[in-house]
Each structure stands twice: as C-alpha cells, then as structure tokens.
C-alpha positions as CSV (number, residue, x, y, z in Angstrom):
1,X,5.5,10.7,-23.4
2,X,7.0,10.5,-19.9
3,X,8.7,7.3,-18.9
4,X,9.3,6.4,-15.3
5,X,13.1,6.6,-14.7
6,X,14.0,3.3,-13.0
7,X,17.4,4.3,-11.7
8,X,15.9,6.2,-8.8
9,X,14.8,3.0,-7.2
10,X,16.8,0.3,-5.4
11,X,15.4,-2.8,-6.9
12,X,17.2,-5.4,-8.9
13,X,19.8,-2.9,-10.3
14,X,22.7,-5.2,-10.7
15,X,25.2,-4.6,-7.8
16,X,23.4,-1.5,-6.5
17,X,21.6,-1.1,-3.2
18,X,20.2,2.0,-1.5
19,X,20.0,3.0,2.2
20,X,19.0,6.1,4.2
21,X,21.2,8.1,6.4
22,X,19.3,10.1,9.0
23,X,20.5,12.4,11.7
24,X,17.7,12.9,14.3
25,X,16.6,15.8,16.4
26,X,15.2,18.2,13.8
27,X,11.5,19.3,14.3
28,X,9.6,19.2,11.1
29,X,8.0,22.5,9.9
30,X,6.3,23.3,6.6
31,X,3.9,21.8,4.0
32,X,3.7,18.2,2.7
33,X,1.6,17.1,-0.2
34,X,0.2,13.6,-0.1
35,X,0.5,11.3,-3.2
36,X,-2.1,9.1,-4.7
37,X,-2.9,5.8,-2.9
38,X,-0.8,2.9,-4.1
39,X,-3.4,0.5,-2.8
40,X,-6.0,2.1,-4.9
41,X,-3.9,2.6,-8.1
42,X,-2.9,-1.0,-8.3
43,X,-6.4,-2.5,-8.6
44,X,-7.5,0.4,-10.8
45,X,-4.7,-0.4,-13.2
46,X,-5.7,-4.1,-13.2
47,X,-9.3,-3.0,-14.0
48,X,-8.1,-1.6,-17.3
49,X,-7.7,-5.3,-18.5
50,X,-11.6,-5.5,-18.4
51,X,-11.9,-3.4,-21.6
52,X,-10.2,-3.0,-25.0
53,X,-10.8,0.8,-24.6
54,X,-8.4,3.2,-23.0
55,X,-8.6,3.8,-19.2
56,X,-6.9,7.0,-18.1
57,X,-5.8,7.2,-14.4
58,X,-4.6,10.4,-12.8
59,X,-2.8,10.9,-9.5
60,X,-0.8,7.7,-9.8
61,X,1.9,7.6,-7.1
62,X,5.5,7.5,-8.2
63,X,6.5,4.3,-6.4
64,X,8.1,0.9,-7.1
65,X,4.9,-1.2,-7.0
66,X,3.3,0.9,-9.7
67,X,6.3,0.2,-12.0
68,X,5.9,-3.6,-11.2
69,X,2.2,-3.4,-12.1
70,X,3.0,-1.5,-15.3
71,X,5.5,-4.1,-16.3
72,X,2.9,-6.8,-15.7
73,X,0.4,-5.1,-17.9
74,X,2.9,-4.6,-20.7
75,X,4.1,-8.2,-20.5
76,X,0.6,-9.5,-21.2
77,X,0.1,-7.1,-24.1
78,X,-1.4,-3.9,-22.8
79,X,0.0,-0.5,-23.8
80,X,0.7,1.9,-20.9
81,X,1.5,5.5,-21.9
82,X,2.5,8.1,-19.3
83,X,2.1,11.5,-20.9
84,X,2.6,13.0,-17.5
85,X,4.5,11.6,-14.5
86,X,1.3,10.8,-12.5
87,X,-1.0,10.0,-15.4
88,X,-1.3,6.5,-17.0
89,X,-3.2,5.8,-20.2
90,X,-3.8,2.0,-20.3
91,X,-5.1,0.2,-23.4
92,X,-5.6,-3.5,-23.3
93,X,-6.9,-4.0,-26.8
94,X,-4.3,-6.5,-27.9
95,X,-3.7,-8.8,-24.9
96,X,-2.0,-11.9,-26.2
97,X,-0.7,-13.4,-22.9
98,X,-3.0,-14.4,-20.1
99,X,-0.3,-15.0,-17.5
100,X,1.3,-13.0,-14.7
101,X,4.8,-14.5,-14.3
102,X,6.5,-15.4,-11.0
103,X,9.3,-12.9,-11.6
104,X,6.8,-10.0,-11.0
105,X,4.2,-11.6,-8.8
106,X,6.8,-12.7,-6.2
107,X,7.7,-9.1,-5.4
108,X,4.2,-7.7,-5.1
109,X,1.0,-9.4,-3.9
110,X,-1.3,-7.0,-5.8
111,X,-0.2,-8.8,-9.0
112,X,-2.8,-11.4,-8.3
113,X,-5.4,-8.7,-9.1
114,X,-4.8,-9.6,-12.8
115,X,-6.6,-12.9,-12.2
116,X,-10.2,-11.6,-12.0
117,X,-10.1,-9.3,-15.0
118,X,-8.3,-11.8,-17.3
119,X,-10.7,-14.6,-16.3
120,X,-13.8,-12.4,-16.8
121,X,-12.9,-10.9,-20.1
122,X,-10.9,-13.7,-21.8
123,X,-12.2,-16.8,-19.9
124,X,-8.7,-17.9,-18.8
125,X,-5.9,-16.8,-16.6
126,X,-2.6,-18.1,-15.1
127,X,-1.1,-16.2,-12.2
128,X,1.7,-17.2,-9.9
129,X,1.0,-17.4,-6.2
130,X,1.7,-13.9,-4.8
131,X,4.6,-12.6,-2.8
132,X,5.1,-9.1,-1.2
133,X,6.0,-8.1,2.3
134,X,7.1,-10.8,4.8
135,X,4.4,-10.0,7.4
136,X,2.6,-13.3,7.7
137,X,0.5,-15.8,5.8
138,X,-1.8,-14.1,3.3
139,X,-3.4,-17.0,1.3
140,X,-5.6,-16.3,-1.7
141,X,-8.0,-19.2,-1.1
142,X,-10.9,-16.8,-0.6
143,X,-10.2,-15.5,-4.2
144,X,-10.1,-19.0,-5.6
145,X,-13.2,-20.3,-3.9
146,X,-15.1,-17.2,-5.1
147,X,-14.0,-17.9,-8.7
148,X,-15.2,-21.5,-8.4
149,X,-18.6,-20.2,-7.3
150,X,-18.6,-18.1,-10.5
151,X,-18.3,-21.5,-12.4
152,X,-14.6,-21.3,-13.1
153,X,-12.4,-24.4,-13.0
154,X,-9.5,-23.4,-10.7
155,X,-6.3,-25.5,-10.3
156,X,-2.9,-25.1,-8.7
157,X,-0.1,-26.2,-11.0
158,X,3.6,-25.8,-10.0
159,X,3.0,-22.7,-7.9
160,X,0.6,-21.1,-10.4
161,X,-3.2,-20.6,-10.2
162,X,-4.7,-21.7,-13.5
163,X,-8.3,-20.7,-14.0
164,X,-10.8,-21.2,-16.8
165,X,-14.3,-20.0,-17.3
166,X,-17.2,-22.4,-18.2
167,X,-17.5,-23.8,-21.7
168,X,-19.2,-20.7,-23.1
169,X,-16.3,-18.5,-21.8
170,X,-18.4,-16.4,-19.4
171,X,-18.5,-16.5,-15.7
172,X,-21.9,-16.8,-13.9
173,X,-23.0,-14.6,-11.0
174,X,-22.9,-16.0,-7.5
175,X,-23.6,-15.2,-3.9
176,X,-20.2,-15.1,-2.1
177,X,-19.8,-14.8,1.7
178,X,-16.2,-14.2,2.7
179,X,-15.3,-16.1,5.8
180,X,-12.7,-13.4,6.5
181,X,-12.5,-9.8,5.4
182,X,-10.2,-9.6,2.4
183,X,-9.4,-6.4,0.5
184,X,-7.7,-8.0,-2.6
185,X,-10.3,-10.8,-2.5
186,X,-13.1,-8.3,-2.6
187,X,-11.4,-6.3,-5.4
188,X,-10.7,-9.4,-7.5
189,X,-14.2,-10.8,-7.3
190,X,-15.8,-7.4,-7.8
191,X,-13.9,-6.9,-11.0
192,X,-14.7,-10.4,-12.2
193,X,-18.4,-10.0,-11.4
194,X,-18.7,-6.9,-13.7
195,X,-18.7,-9.2,-16.8
196,X,-20.4,-12.2,-15.2
197,X,-23.9,-13.3,-16.3
198,X,-26.4,-12.2,-13.6
199,X,-26.2,-10.3,-10.3
200,X,-23.4,-11.2,-7.9
201,X,-23.6,-10.4,-4.1
202,X,-20.4,-10.2,-2.0
203,X,-21.0,-10.5,1.7
204,X,-18.6,-9.6,4.5
205,X,-16.9,-7.5,1.9
206,X,-14.0,-5.2,2.7
207,X,-15.1,-1.6,3.3
208,X,-11.8,0.3,2.6
209,X,-11.8,3.6,0.7
210,X,-9.8,1.8,-1.9
211,X,-12.7,-0.5,-2.6
212,X,-15.0,2.5,-3.1
213,X,-12.4,4.1,-5.4
214,X,-12.2,0.9,-7.6
215,X,-16.0,0.7,-7.7
216,X,-16.2,4.3,-8.8
217,X,-13.8,3.6,-11.7
218,X,-15.7,0.4,-12.7
219,X,-19.0,2.3,-12.8
220,X,-17.4,5.0,-15.0
221,X,-16.5,2.1,-17.3
222,X,-20.1,1.0,-17.5
223,X,-20.3,-1.5,-14.6
224,X,-23.2,-1.6,-12.2
225,X,-21.6,-1.9,-8.8
226,X,-23.7,-0.9,-5.7
227,X,-22.9,-0.9,-2.0
228,X,-19.1,-0.4,-2.2
229,X,-18.0,0.8,1.2
230,X,-20.5,-1.4,3.1
231,X,-20.4,-5.1,4.0
232,X,-22.6,-6.1,1.1
233,X,-21.7,-5.3,-2.5
234,X,-24.0,-6.1,-5.4
235,X,-22.7,-6.2,-9.0
236,X,-25.0,-6.6,-11.9
237,X,-23.0,-8.1,-14.8
238,X,-22.9,-6.4,-18.2
239,X,-21.9,-7.6,-21.7
240,X,-18.9,-5.3,-22.0
241,X,-17.1,-2.4,-20.4
242,X,-15.7,0.8,-22.0
243,X,-13.0,3.3,-21.4
244,X,-13.0,5.9,-18.6
245,X,-11.0,8.7,-16.9
246,X,-10.5,8.6,-13.1
247,X,-8.4,10.3,-10.4
248,X,-6.9,8.1,-7.7
249,X,-7.7,9.0,-4.1
250,X,-5.0,10.3,-1.7
251,X,-2.9,7.8,0.3
252,X,-4.4,7.6,3.8
253,X,-1.5,5.7,5.2
254,X,1.1,8.2,3.9
255,X,-1.1,10.9,5.5
256,X,-1.1,9.0,8.8
257,X,2.7,8.6,8.6
258,X,3.3,12.3,8.3
259,X,0.8,13.1,11.1
260,X,3.0,10.8,13.3
261,X,6.2,12.5,12.0
262,X,4.9,15.9,13.0
263,X,3.9,14.7,16.5
264,X,7.1,12.7,17.1
265,X,9.5,15.6,16.2
266,X,7.4,18.2,18.1
267,X,7.1,20.1,14.9
268,X,4.2,21.5,12.9
269,X,3.1,20.3,9.5
270,X,0.4,21.3,7.0
271,X,-0.6,18.2,5.3
272,X,-2.2,18.9,1.9
273,X,-4.1,16.9,-0.8
274,X,-5.3,14.4,1.7
275,X,-8.7,12.9,2.7
276,X,-9.2,13.1,6.5
277,X,-12.5,11.3,6.2
278,X,-10.6,8.2,5.1
279,X,-8.6,7.9,8.4
280,X,-11.0,8.9,11.1
281,X,-9.9,6.0,13.4
282,X,-6.3,7.1,13.1
283,X,-7.1,10.8,13.7
284,X,-9.3,9.9,16.7
285,X,-6.6,7.6,18.2
286,X,-3.9,10.2,17.8
287,X,-6.0,13.0,19.2
288,X,-6.7,10.9,22.3
289,X,-2.9,10.6,22.7
290,X,-2.5,14.4,22.7
291,X,-1.7,15.2,19.0
292,X,-3.4,18.4,17.9
293,X,-5.0,17.8,14.5
294,X,-7.0,20.6,12.9
295,X,-8.9,20.2,9.6
296,X,-8.3,23.4,7.7
297,X,-10.5,22.2,4.9
298,X,-11.7,18.8,3.5
299,X,-8.3,18.2,2.0
300,X,-5.8,19.8,4.5
301,X,-4.7,19.1,8.0
302,X,-2.7,21.2,10.4
303,X,-0.7,18.9,12.9
304,X,1.3,19.8,16.0
305,X,2.1,18.3,19.4
306,X,3.4,21.0,21.7
307,X,2.7,19.1,25.0
308,X,4.0,15.6,23.9
309,X,1.9,12.5,23.8
310,X,0.3,10.2,26.3
311,X,0.2,6.4,26.1
312,X,-2.8,4.8,24.5
313,X,-3.8,1.2,23.8
314,X,-4.9,0.2,20.3
315,X,-6.0,-2.9,18.4
316,X,-5.7,-3.2,14.6
317,X,-8.7,-4.4,12.6
318,X,-10.2,-4.1,9.1
319,X,-11.6,-0.7,8.0
320,X,-13.0,1.4,9.5
321,X,-11.1,0.4,12.6
322,X,-7.4,1.3,13.2
323,X,-5.4,0.0,10.2
324,X,-2.7,-2.6,10.4
325,X,-0.7,-0.4,8.0
326,X,-0.4,2.3,10.7
327,X,0.6,-0.1,13.6
328,X,4.3,0.2,13.1
329,X,4.2,4.0,13.0
330,X,2.0,4.2,16.1
331,X,4.5,1.9,17.9
332,X,7.3,4.4,17.3
333,X,5.0,7.2,18.6
334,X,4.3,5.2,21.8
335,X,8.0,4.9,22.5
336,X,7.9,8.6,23.2
337,X,4.5,8.6,25.1
338,X,4.1,9.0,28.8
339,X,3.2,5.6,30.2
340,X,2.6,2.1,29.0
341,X,0.7,1.2,25.8
342,X,-0.5,-2.1,24.5
343,X,-0.7,-2.6,20.8
344,X,-2.6,-5.7,19.6
345,X,-2.2,-6.9,16.0
346,X,-5.2,-8.9,14.8
347,X,-4.8,-8.8,11.0
348,X,-1.4,-10.4,10.4
349,X,0.4,-12.8,12.6
350,X,4.0,-11.7,11.9
351,X,3.9,-7.9,11.8
352,X,6.1,-7.0,14.8
353,X,9.4,-7.5,13.0
354,X,10.2,-3.8,13.3
355,X,10.1,-4.1,17.1
356,X,13.5,-5.8,17.3
357,X,15.0,-3.0,15.2
358,X,13.4,-0.4,17.4
359,X,14.8,-2.2,20.5
360,X,18.3,-1.9,19.0
361,X,17.7,1.9,19.1
362,X,16.7,1.8,22.7
363,X,13.0,1.3,22.6
364,X,11.4,-0.6,25.5
365,X,9.1,-3.0,23.8
366,X,7.9,-6.5,24.9
367,X,6.4,-8.8,22.4
368,X,4.0,-11.6,23.4
369,X,2.3,-13.2,20.5
370,X,0.1,-10.6,18.8
371,X,0.5,-8.1,21.7
372,X,3.3,-5.5,22.1
373,X,3.8,-3.6,25.3
374,X,5.6,-0.3,24.8
375,X,6.9,1.8,27.7
376,X,7.8,5.4,27.3
377,X,9.0,7.9,27.0
378,X,12.4,6.3,26.1
379,X,15.2,8.2,24.3
380,X,16.2,6.5,21.1
381,X,19.8,6.3,19.8
382,X,20.8,6.1,16.1
383,X,21.9,2.7,14.9
384,X,22.2,0.6,11.8
385,X,18.8,-1.1,11.2
386,X,17.2,-3.2,8.5
387,X,13.7,-2.7,7.0
388,X,11.7,-6.0,6.9
389,X,8.6,-4.7,5.1
390,X,7.0,-1.6,3.7
391,X,5.4,-0.1,6.9
392,X,8.2,-1.4,9.1
393,X,10.6,0.7,7.0
394,X,8.4,3.8,7.5
395,X,8.6,3.2,11.3
396,X,12.4,3.1,11.2
397,X,12.5,6.4,9.3
398,X,10.3,7.9,12.0
399,X,12.5,6.5,14.7
400,X,15.6,7.9,13.0
401,X,14.0,11.4,12.9
402,X,14.0,11.5,16.7
403,X,17.0,9.4,17.6
404,X,20.2,10.9,18.9
405,X,23.0,10.6,16.4
406,X,23.0,8.8,13.0
407,X,20.6,6.1,11.9
408,X,21.4,4.0,8.8
409,X,18.5,2.1,7.3
410,X,19.3,-0.8,4.9
411,X,16.9,-2.4,2.4
412,X,15.0,0.8,1.7
413,X,13.6,-0.8,-1.5
414,X,10.8,-1.8,0.9
415,X,9.8,1.9,1.5
416,X,10.2,2.6,-2.2
417,X,7.4,0.2,-2.9
418,X,4.8,2.5,-1.3
419,X,6.1,5.9,-0.4
420,X,6.8,8.5,-3.1
421,X,10.1,10.2,-2.5
422,X,9.7,10.1,1.3
423,X,13.3,11.4,1.8
424,X,12.7,14.4,-0.5
425,X,9.4,15.3,1.3
426,X,11.1,15.0,4.7
427,X,14.1,17.0,3.6
428,X,11.9,19.8,2.4
429,X,10.3,20.2,5.9
430,X,13.6,20.2,7.8
431,X,14.7,16.6,8.3
432,X,18.4,15.7,7.9
433,X,18.0,12.7,5.6
434,X,19.8,11.5,2.5
435,X,19.7,8.5,0.2
436,X,23.0,6.8,-0.2
437,X,23.6,4.5,-3.1
438,X,26.1,1.7,-2.6
439,X,27.7,-0.5,-5.3
440,X,28.3,-4.1,-4.5
441,X,31.8,-5.2,-5.6
442,X,33.4,-8.6,-4.9
443,X,30.9,-9.3,-2.1
444,X,31.3,-6.0,-0.3
445,X,29.5,-2.7,-0.3
446,X,31.3,0.3,-1.7
447,X,29.6,3.6,-0.9
448,X,29.1,6.1,-3.8
449,X,27.8,9.6,-4.0
450,X,24.8,10.3,-1.8
451,X,21.6,11.1,-3.7
452,X,19.8,14.2,-2.4
453,X,16.4,14.8,-4.1
454,X,14.2,17.8,-4.1
455,X,10.5,17.9,-4.2
C-alpha cells in the first residue's frame, strides 16, 4: 500500500513553511503531462460514501486538497487504500460518524460535498460551513434550500449545517431550479438524488466536465443520471448503489496554465494527457491573442508563440464560457500583450487580489470593481510576492518565469492545493525554479536546504 508522504507539502507542519524561488527569462521546451482534475476527484471521492461497496478511482492528482478529503473520509469511518500513488480504493462500509469537522472543512470548500451523500444514505449529516480560497463570498444556501425541497430538515447550529432526512430516513425527489449556476451545489444535490425516492430534476445546473465525470461514476455505481453536461439533469432514485471503478478526467485548468506558460516564455511545449475539448473557450481566446495551439491528437497539444501575443478582452462566466479559474493566468499573459485588454470577472467579487502583487513586479493594471484594465507589453521585474489563493499563486509563478531577476513567492501552500508538483514539471522543461523550505524559529524564518524535485 502506498501512503501519501505529507512532508512534501507546506501545510500545518509545525514551524515549517515553503516558498518558491524563480529566476525568469528561460523559454520552456519539452513535454508536460497533465494530472487528474482535482475538482473532479473531490466529488468522486465523496460519492464513495453513497455505498458500502468499494469505489476505485484512478488518476487521482497528488495535491493537498486530495489529502484533506482523504482525511475527512477516514475521520468518518471510511477506509482509503492507495495501492498506487494515483489510485484510491475507498470503502465506506463502516461509517460511524456523520460529521465533517471544522478543522478540515475550513481549509477546503469541497468538504461540504460530504453533506449530500451522508444525508442520502444515512439520513443525517453535520458539516461545518466551508472555507477555502479567499476569493469572495461563496454561500451554500442553494445546497441547503435544495435539501429542504428533498424533505430534509436543515438547520444552522454554531457554524454547522445539521440536516436530517424525513422520518422514514429517505429523501424524496424534487424539482430544483438553481437561481444561480453552482458547481458544488449541482454535485451535492445530484449525489443526494441518486438515493431519493422518485425522479429529481435539477434546472439551471452547472455544465462543467467535472459534473459529467461525477455522473459517469454515479451511473457506474448503479445510479440513473441523465442530462449531465446540460442545463437540465434528471436523476431517478434507486434503492442502493454499488461499487465501481473509474478514471478521473485530466485537469483542464492545469492544461490552460501550461498553455499560457509556453506562450509567455516564447517556448514550445507538448502538453500530454489532456482533454482539449474541455477547454475550447480558453483555446479559442488564446488563439485569438496569437498563441499557436495545435491538436496533435485528442489528448495532446503542441503550443508555441513565436510572434508574441496581442491584447484581447475577456469576461469570465460559468462553463462553457471562459473560466474564472483561468482569469489570473490570462491577466499575466496580457501584461505581455500588445495593446490594452479588459478582463471582467463575473463569477467572484474578490478575485483580483493577485493584481496588486503583479503591480509590484511592474505590471500596468487598473482595477475598477469587477473590471481590470491591463496595458502591455510591460517588462516585469522579480520581487517578493505573496499568494492569496490557488489560481493567484499560479499567476505569480507564471509572472516569475518571465520577470527579470529573482522572484520569491510566499504561501505556496495555496498552489499545493491544486497543482501536482508544478515546480518539478516546470524544472523538467527548462524553468529555473526551486522550492525552499523554511523553519520558523522564535518568530523568524530560518531558511533550510532547498528542495529540488524531479518528475
């Protein structure tokens, strides 16, 4: 059995923090393999709570959020075996606790996905209100109102969501219309509906590839889910679900991040094990900006940008439009584009925190509410910067790759939440990057031996 080594990550190791040191100016050349999608693996892991039988998941990414989710599952009584690094065998046959504690939920919003499966299978659940990235308000009221339509009694008690099924212990199907597109809300209610009595209809549902991937797993487990990937999903409830084996889809946001990395550095990358059909809006936007993206086969892209990039406006929106999770990376690219770009963020109200750090590196960015005006091309200079959230940290890594001199990025535990060994992958294609581990002693940071990892 392979156990995830926790020491590689920079989270809650007493007195230890990690940071990245990057020296910019190196074009990237070579091949990069894309890892499994974290945002698909997390709900699929939660879905294993719906059955006492074993659910085997392949292509699980080696990232911090997966370890948090695994801890949550184990804390409530599930067994999680990892016979290989990227394979999880989850058996929830002896669940004894029906609670996701604050200590885990506060670090990762996806922990709330335990609510639907626990409520559907056991008739009760208690989950702390979620945390995660500081990118704006992301309430779960749409989840809770949906569970109430299923007949559950839902209360908020001391920062916890406490939910109970009707007296007979089983949820009832419902017609739910989301007032706003919600990915985790769609996933949570879809999982709960698989064991509800009757046929549930979810309207204005999220359409992301991760929703389709979860539905594929649920159907392998014996569920009857139709319409995933469209605005209307129907789920015919069944008496029980069984075990299944499933392979997680590639991470479309990691793919997009490496496309931008190749373009920014005027390099050339072959990006393998990806799904170009899952990020058509990103590829189209980048092609309009001048990035050369060739599909060598359904799972491989060839990316270069020999003529540089042109400015291009973009507005984020739910899938299949341009994703909010690529907004920060696109902003860095636009600092090197010819002309003025406007980037409008419609999904989260506080997702421009990376802009101030990019400004410290010399970027010409003006923020006005949910709009960012970027003028380019502007040379960037290395600086000490702080990552505020997962995708912001990726944007700072990208900026460091092209900045003159040395960039030091603090709080890289954010990037460890969603990118598998990003420094090792970049190092393998020519970047000058290293992870530095620092020991906190008497209130100060004491640098220790840099960690250089290979792929």
